[in-house]
N, C-alpha and C positions, 0 to 999 in steps of 0.2 A: 504493500500500500504506500510505501514511501515515495515512489515515483508519481503515483496518483496524487499524493498530497502536494507535491511540488507543482504539478500542473494546475491543481485547484487554486493554489495561491497565485499563480500567474494569471489565471482567469479572473480572480477576485481583484487583482490590481488593475486589470483592463476594464472590467465591468463588475463593480461591487455587488449589485443586485443579482446578476447571473451567477456570480461565484457563490453567493449566499444560498441561492436556490439549489445549485448543484451539490453543495455540502450537505444541505438538508436532506436531499434525496439519497445520497450515498451513505449517510450516517447509519441507517438501519442495516446496510450490507456489511459495514464494518463490525457491527455488533453480533453478526451471525456466528454461531459456533463453527469451527472448521471441520467438525465431524458430528455424527449423530443425525438428528432430524432437522432439516432445513425446509422452511416453507414460507410463503408469503403471508404476512399478518393481515393484509387487506384493510380496507377502510373500516373503522369501528362500526359495529352494527347499529341499526336503528330499528325501533319497533313502533308500530301503530297501536294506539291505545283508544279504541272505540269506547264511547260512553264516558270518558273522562273529561272534566271541564276544561275549556279552552280559555286562557287568560292572555292579557296583553304581554307580549314577549314570547309567547309559546311558539313552538315549531309545529307546522301542520302540513298535511298532504291534502290536496283537493280530490275528493272522491269522484268517480265517474257518475254520470246521470243514472238515476234509478231505472232498472230494466236493462241496463247495458252490461255486457260481459267483458268489456274492454279492460285493459290493464290499468288505465287511469294515469293521471299526471303524477310522476314520481319525483318531480322537483320538490325541494324543501323550501317552504314558504315561512316567513316570519310574520306574526300578528302585530300590527302597528296600532290598531284601534278597534274597539267593539262598540257597536250601536245597539244598546240593550232594547230600545223601543222598536227598532226595525228588525232586530235579530240578524243584522249583517255584520260582517267583519272585513276590515281593510287589511290586506296582506301584501307582502312584496317579496320578490326573489331577486337575487343578484346573479348575473351570468356574465360571460364575456361581452355580450352585447350591451350590458348596462343593467339598470335596475328596472324591473317590471312591477307595476302595482295593479292590484285588482280588488274589487269589492264583491264578496260572495256571501251567500246565506250561511249562517253558522252550521246548519244541518248538513251542508255539503263539505264540511271539513272534518278531519280526524286528527287528534293530537298525536305528535310523534316525539319520542324520546330517543336521543342518541346516547350510545353507551359511554361516550366521552364526557357527557354532562354529569354534574353533581345532581343527585336526586335526594328528595326528602320524603321518604316513604311512610305511609301509614297503612292501616288495615281497616276494612269495613266488614263487620260480621253480617253474613247473609243467611246463615242457617246453623242449626246444631242438633245433635241427637245425644241424649243422656240416659244411660241405664245403670249408672253407678253413682252413689253419693260420695264415695271416697277416692275414686281413681282420678288421675289427671286426664286431660283431654288430648286426643290425637288432633293435630292441626292440619287442615287442608287449605292451601292458598292458591287462588286463581290469579295468576300474574305471569309476566315475563320472568323466566327463571333467573336470568342474570341479575335483574333488579331485586328479586326476592333474596338471592344470595347476598347481595350487598346489604339488604335489610337485616338479614340474619347475623351479619357480623356484629350488629349491636346487641341482638338478643342471645346469640349462641356462640360468640367468639371463643375458639379453642375448647369447646365443651361437648361436641358431638362425638358419640362413641362409634357410630358406624354410618357410612353412606353407601347406599345401594342405588346404582343408576343403570338404566337401560336406554342409552341415548339412541338417536336415529342412526341406522347402520350405514347410511350413505350408499345405498345400492344403485342410485341413479333413477329410482322409480318414483320420483317426486315425493319422497318420504320426509323431507324437511325443508325449511326455508332459511335463506340468508338475506338479511335486509328486506324481509317481507316478500321475497320471490322464491318460488320453488327452485331448487338446484337440480338441473337436468343431467342426464347421463352423458351428454355430449359437451358439458361445460368443462373447458380445459383446466379450470381452476377448482374443479369439484373437490379434490382431496385437500388442497391447501385451505379452501374456505372452511371445510369441515374441521380441520385441525385448528384453525384460528378460532372458530366457534367453540370448540372444546377447550382449548387452552385458557381462554378467558374465564370460563366457568370452573375449570379445575384449579386455577390459581385462587379463586375465591373459596372453593371447597377446602383448600389447604388451610385457610385462615379459620375455618370452622372446626376442623378435626382436632381432637385432644392430642397434643403432641407427645404425650407420655404413653398412650395406649389406645389406639383406635385403628379402624380399617376402612378403606374405600374399596368397594366391590363394583366392577364395571363389566356389564354383559355386552358382548360384541360378536359379530360373525367374521368370516374370512375377508370381507371387503376392506376393513380398516384395522384388523387385529394387530398387524405388525407395526403400522404407523402409530397407533395409539399406545402400544407398549413402549415405544421409544419416547413418545410424548410424556407418558407417566414417569418414565425414568428422569426426564429433564425437569419436570415440575416437582416431583417428590425425590429429590436427589439422595437423601439419606435413608430411603426406605427400601426394603426388600419387596420384590414383586414376583408373584408366582401365577402361572396360568393353569387353569383347570379346563378340560374339555368335557362338555355335557351332551349326552345323547338326548336330544329333544324331540326327534321325529324318526322313530325306527323305520317307518315306511319310506322315508326319504322324500326330499323336495327336488323335483326334476329341474335341471339346469341345462340349457341347450349346449351341446357339444362338450359337456363336462360330467364329472361324477355327480351322482345324486347326493345332495347334502343332507346329513342326518344330525349334525351337531352344531353347537356354537360354543363360545368360550366365556369363561369368567376370569377376569384379572383381579387378583387380590393384592392390594397395596398395604403392606404392614407398617403402620406408623408407630414409632417408639418401640415398646416391648410387645406389641400385639403379635399373637400367633394363634393358629387354630387350636381350639381346645378339644379334648377327647369327648365324644358324644356317643349316643347309642345308635346314631344314624349309620346305615350300611349303604354308602353311596355306590358301591360296586359289588352287588350280590354275587356270591360264588367265589370270591377271592379272599374273604376274611379268614383269619386264623381263629376268630372267636365265635362267629355265628354261621349257621348254615344258610342256604339260599332261602329257606322258609323262615328265617329269623330265630331259629332255635339255638340255644347255647351249645357250643362244642365243648367236649371235655377239656379240662385244663391241660396244657402241654408245657413242660419245662423247656427253657431255651437251651440250645446246644452251647456247651461251655467252650468248645474249640471254635475259634473264629474261622469263617470261610469267606470266599469272595475277595473283594478288594481289601488291601491292607491286612492280609491274613498271614503274611510271611514273617519269619523270625526277624528279618532285618527291618520290618515295618514298625517294630515296637522297641521301646527302651526299658520296658518293665514287665512284660507279660510272657516271658519264656522261662518257665520253671517246671520242676517235676511235681506231680501230684502223687503223694504216697498212699498206696492202697494195700491193706492187709490181704495177703494172697489167699488165706484160708477163709476168712469171713466175708471178703468183698466189701469191707468198710473203709472209707477214707479216713485216715488218721491225721493228715496234715499235708504240708507241702514244703518244698525247699525254697531257696531264694532265687531271684531272677539271675540267669546266667548271661553275662554280657556277651555281645556278639564277638565272635572270634575264639571263644573258649569252647572246647569240645565237650559234649555231654558226658563223655567218659571221665572227664576231670571233675565232675560235680561231686559234692559230698554224697556218700551212700545213703539209702533210705534206712529207716529204723529196722531192727531185726524182724523178720517175717513179712516184710513189706516189699513191694516192687514200686519202681518209679515209672509213672506214665507221663511221657512228654507229649506236647502237641505235635503230632506227626501226620502229614497228609497221606492219602492212599498211595501216592506215587513215591513215598518215602522222604519227601522234602520236609524241612522243618517249618512249622507254622507257629501260631501264638494263641494264647487263651483270650478270653473276653475281659478278664480282670487281672489286676496286679496281684502279687503274692500276699501283701498285707490285707487287701480287700477280700481275697479268697478266704483267708483265715477267719476274717470277721463273718463272712457269709456262712462259712462252715459252722461256726459257733452258733449262729442264729437259725440253723436248719435250712438255709437257702441253697444248699448244694445237694444235688440228687445223683446217686450212682445207680446205674442199671446193671444188667447181667453182663458177664464176660463172654465175648465172642470167641468161639473155638477156632475160627479161621485165623484171627489176628492176635488173639490173646489180650485184646484191649477191652476196657470197660467203656460204656457210654456214660458221659457225665453231663448233667444239666444244671442250670441255676435259675433261681427266681429273681428276675431283675426288678428295677424300680417300678416298671409298669405293673407287674404282678402285685407288688407290695401296695401300690396305690389302689389297685382294684380290691385288695383285702381291706384296706382302710375305708374304702367307699362302700363296702358291703356287697360288692359284685362277686367276690370270691370269699371263701371261708376256710379256716383251718380246723382240723380235727386232731390235734396233737401231733406226734411224730411217729415215724415208722421204726422198724428194728435197726435201721442204719443211721438213725438220727435226723432224717430229713422231715420237713414239715409235710403233713398230709393236706394237700390243697385241693379243694373242690369248688364247683360253681355254687354260689348261694342259691337257695331255693327260689325259683321263679325269676331269677335275674340273668341278664346277659352282660358281657363286658363292654365297656365303652371303648372307643377306638378313634384314631385320627383318620380322616378321610384320605382318599387317594386322588391322584391328578386326572383320573378318568372316571366320570360319573355315568353309570349305565342303569341306575335304578329306574324302573318303570314309572316311579312317581314324578319323574321330571319331564314326562311327555307334555309338550306345550299344547297339543291338540286336546287330549283327554282332560288334563288338569289345568289348562289355561282357557282355551276357547269354549270347550264344553262346560266346564265348571262355571264360567262367567254367565252363560245362558241361564243357569239356575237363578241368578240374581237379577239379570237384565234380559228377560225374554224378548226376542225379535230385535234386539239392539246389537249392532255390530261394532267390534273394535279389532283392528288388525294386530295379530300376533301377540296376544297377551302371554305373559310368562306363566309357567306352571307355578301355582301357589306353593307347592311343596319344595320346589327347587329354590325359591327365594327363602322360604322358611329354613331349610337346611343350611343354606349358605350363611345366613345370619346367625344360626344357632352356634356355629363354631366360634363366634366372636362375642356374642352377647348372651349366650345361654346361661352364663355364670354371672351376668350383670342384670339383676331384676329391675334396675331403675335406668337402664340405658336409654339414650336418645338416638333415634335413627332418622336419617334424612334421605329423601329421594326427590331430587329436583328434576327428574324426568318421569313424573309419577304415572302418567298414562292412565290405565284403568284402576290404579290404586292397589296393585298386588302387594307392594311392600308393606303398606299399612295393615292390610289384611293378614299378612304373615306375622307381623308383630303382635297382632291381637291373638293369634293362635299360640304364639310362644307364651304370652301372658297367661292364657287359660291353662297351659300345661303345668306351670309352676307358681301361679298366683302372683306373677310379677306386675310391676307398674311401669313397664317400658312405654315410652311415648314415641310417636312417629310424626314427622313433619313431611307432608307430601306437597309438592309444588308442580303445578301444571298450568298451561294456558287454557284458553277456551277456544282453541283453533277448531274450525269446521273443516271437514275433509274437502279435498279438491273437487270431488264429484258433487258433493252437496252444495258447495259454494256456487258452482255454475247454475244449479237449479234455483237456488235462492235468488241469485242476481236476476235471472230471467223473470222471476216472480216480483221483481221490484224491491227486494230487500237488500239491506246493506249491513256491514258490521255495526253493532250497537242496537239494531232492531231486536225486539223480543224474539221474533221468529228465527232470526239468525243465531242469537246467543243461546237459545234453547237447544240447539243442535251441536253446540260446542262440546269438547271433550270434558271439561269440568262439569258443566250442567247436565250433559246427557249420559255421561259414563262414570266419571270418578265419584262424584257426589252420590248419585243414586246407588252405585255399587257398594260403597262403604256404609251408607245408611242401611241398605238391605243386609249387609253382612252383620251389622250390629243388632238390628231388630229381628232378623230372621224372616222378614217380609219382603218379597221381591217388588220390582217396579210396577207389577200389575196389582199390587195390594194383596197378594196371596202368600201363604207360607212357602218359603223357598224349598223346592224339592231337593232330593239328594242327600247324601251323607259325606261328611269329611272322612278322609282315610288316613292310613299310615300312623304317624306318631300319636294322634289323638282322634279317635273315631266317634262321631256323634252327629245327630241330624243337623243340617244347615239351618233348619227352621228354629233351632234353639237360640241362634245368635250369640252375642258375646256381652258380658257385663262390662262394657266399655263406653267411652264418651268420645264424641268428635265434634269439632267446631269448624265451620267453613267460612273462609274469609276471601275478600277480593282486595288485591293490592291497590292502594291509592297513591297519588302523587301530590304532595302538599307544598304549600308556599313556605319558603324559609322564613319570610317575614312573619307570617301568621303563627308559625311554630314558635319563633323567638319571643313574640309578645303574648304567648300563652292563649292563643285563640284557635288552636288546633288540637286541644287535649283529647277530644273524642276519637280522633284519628290515630293518635299515638297510644291511647289507652290499651288496645289489644297487645301492642308490642311489650308494654310493661308487664302485662299478665303472662305473656309468652316467656319472657326472660325469667320470670319468677317460677316457672315450672308448669304453666298451663293448668293450674289447679284452682278449683273453686270459682267464684264469680269474678267478672271483670269490673273494675272500678271505672265506669264509663264517664262519670263526671264527679266533681267534688261538691259536697254539700256546703251550706253556709258556714259550718264550723271550720272550714278551711283544711280539713284533712279527712281521710277515710282509711280504714284498715279492712282488708279482705283476708281470706284464709291463708294466702301465701305471700302477701306483700302489703305495704302501706304507702300512701302518698300524702304529702303535706305541702300546702301552698302558704298557709298563714303561719309563719314561724313563731309568732307570738303565742300560738297554742301548742308549742313544742312539748310542754310538760304533759298535757292531755294526750298528745300523740304518742309519747313514750309510754304512758300508762296503758294505752290501747294496744300497743305492740306487745307488751308483756303478757297480755291476756290470750295471745295466740301463739301456741308453741310451734306451729308449723311455718311461721314467718321466715322468709329467706332474704327479702330485699326491702329496703326503705328508699323511696324516691323522694328527693327533696327539691322542690321548685323554688329557685332563688337565683338572683344575679349577684348576690353577695358571697364571695368565696369564703370570707371570714366566718359568717354565720353558718354556712354549710359545714365547714370544718368543725365548728363548735358543736353542732348537733350530731354530726357523724361520730365525734369523739364519745358521745354519750351512749352509743350503741355499737361498740366494737365487735360484738358477736354477729352482726348482720352486715351484708354487703350494702353499701350505700351508693346511690347514683344521683348525680346533680343534674337536674333538668332546668333548662334544656341544653345546657352546656355540653354534657357528655354525648347526647344524641346528635347535636349539630356538628360536633367535632368528628364524630364517627362518619357522618354523612359527607364531610369534606374530603374524606379519603375515597369516596366513590368516584367512578369514572376515571380511575387511574390505572386499572389493570389492563 
């Protein structure tokens, strides 16, 4: 780049503006990594926001006439004035030809938000369903997911335990949009647009995940799996990433001139100390050491004490080549010798005790191998009864030796295995506990029939939403099992899905809660996009985004919300008991529903000025509730007393009533946060000092400061 830098300086001396423009264009190229994934970041995205209020200074698009299926005017216009009496708006756009001004009716405009802009988000509650007086609420948000992720940095920064996402697969089949336009298969920038689209959201997701212990799970097929794997490595540089292949369609999906596709992939990004836990799930039936294909427990088997496979040679270890001493007459292990350093012949080792023979780790071909344990650890295991000796083979004169490793002991501690004293050789007698099977870590190939997307995705969804179509929903049980590995041991985990689609992730979290009485909460984010086919029909009928007829067919209103409502209540969208039964880990009628709660919101865009002068509290209120754990009631407005305290949080505006506020806080044991509305930093600190056991948040300073970081990813 040094020669290029010299040329740029020369150009800048001749034409300062041209030089400045060239430097600006070349700067992103210089910042690219010399290896790994390189792609165009593209112009920051923009999103149309039908139904949202238009203000002076807003950016807007002009909609095509009603009844038209034309693409419409995609220029970005700025609102200069609004005539409330006539309902007209003066707009202008700047181009190379100059400034163009127009006056249009307000109904012919749609608000546009660019991702480079700062936003000041709020939430508007649109619906809820409640079947438990004690559990927190699952949250479902209708909005542009990039903006909702920005909002969640205020409510859930570094506190999410798991993210499960199923983003658009970028197949070229008009399955996603970039800047409000479907990305076609012949778009030369299809892959780089998709990567730019994903990168912006993944960077925000990183700000939400708990850095100490959390996971991001991403479902994808072969179209983008390799590129997104590299992208994940670049965004989550300190994390381990593992790919699992899932059999989702045993019959196969036909692809012209290619193999029939039967699988897709899950990418697991392990943040901090996160790792898959042992569960009772058998992801790959027929390959388990612990359970049969039918799910029955196999008899306990001792692990072979002599190492095999990789790193099993004598020279591969510095501490695990030693003789095991076996009493030749009784066949009992009496002890062991010390490790024999490499280069020292076995013949030079100290002899075994009288009446004993030394058994060394020797492979069938006569080469020297090594044991699984060091000599000191072996002696400890022998004392604890964790070493098992079998019968002596007549052909070789050697005894089979096994040991009970950490996994077996953990299974005993968990009640999955049991001991019944010791045998005549001093070994523990280990058996399966009555009615129990052993937990296990999953494999990287999942072939369980529970993961069929047809039977347990599309067909299952019809039980809750008869005659409503949603393309390619995930198997409920595949999502459930993927999450179980990471939050099965976390009963209060927070799970986020910002490509929520039909709501499978939230549904899976409810099932996990039912199985162990947990209080896990999910946050589901989806827009209210109408399918391409339905859009054309609606436009021909004279409808446009924002109309009731249009919005009623969007994903949020037509699929996500009714599916989750039906899952909780057990009553489908036709008002009838949901048919069918849940299967696998927890079998029961779908009509029973769940003792869970869900609140449905729409993302709003607020004025910074109105927020700052405390005139937008109603829009901010759900965010305060969400940050406090989504439990109990939302403090929607403050009474004349100047403060209010709900089950999980309290808000005070009149600091002269601080003593009464503090007394009210002490009456609620479940309080997590106190929100203090004040412009006076000193008074805020004074009150915060009185409640050191609670998190305190200054409004609206903390909220506005967080918003100022938006639009920078």
